N, C-alpha and C positions, 0 to 999 in steps of 0.2 A: 653540759655544764653540771658540775656538782658543787653545791654549797654545803659546808660542814663546819663544825666547831673543833678547835684544836686545844687540847689541854697541855700546858707546859709546866714542868716541874724541874727545878735545878737548884744548885747552890752557886752563888757568884761571890767574887771578892768585892768588898766595898769598904772604903775607909779603914783598911787594915784588918778587917774581919770578914767572916763568912755570913752571907745573907741567903736565906731560903726564899726562892722565888716560885710563886704559883700564879698562873694566869690562864685565862681562857680567851681565845682569839677566834674571830670569824675568818673563814678562808673559802676560797673558790678554786676549782681546778677545771680544766677543759680537756677534751679529746683523750689522748692516751693516759694522761695523769688522772683524769676523772675515772676512767675505766679501772685503772689499778687500785685507786682508793675505794671505789665502790665494791670491789671484790675482796678487799682486806677485811680481816676479822676486827670487829669493834674492840678498841683498846690496844690495837697493834702499836708497837713503838716504831716511829718513822723519823727520818731526818728530812726536812723539807727545805727547799730553797725557792726563792721567788722575790717578789717585791710588794711593798705596801702601796696601796692606792685607795682612793675614795671608791665606795661601793658602786656608785653611779654618778652621773652628772647632777642628779637631784639629791643624792644622799652623800654627805661628806664623811660618813662613818668609814673608818679604816678597815680594810680587808686585806689579808695576805693572798696574793695571786700566786699560786703554786706552779712552778715550771720545771721542778726536778724533785724526784722522790727516791729515797733510799730506805728500804725496809731494814731495820736494825735487828740482827740476830744476837743471841747471847744475853738477852734481857733476863731479869730475875724470873719472870713468868716462864720463859723457855727453859731456864736452868731447873726450876721447880718441876716442870713437866718431865724433863730428862731424868731427874733423880727418882721420880715415882715409877718411871718405866724400867729403870735398871734394877 
């Protein structure tokens, strides 16, 4: 099992305008997903799918239980690195 924090940044439509969204979320992953995330570079951009649930029977704190991971290529960091190599 791997427990980690997820930082989310995006822009969303709300009431006819754009809203900047920043949030930090607790998450947990098991087995293959845990191994993939443990090997990932800190700050990697990922797309995660899963479900929200209480952390445990004793704690009602919401945690994202990750069951699918996609590493996103072509992020600004990757483009900057490619530009300095070329």
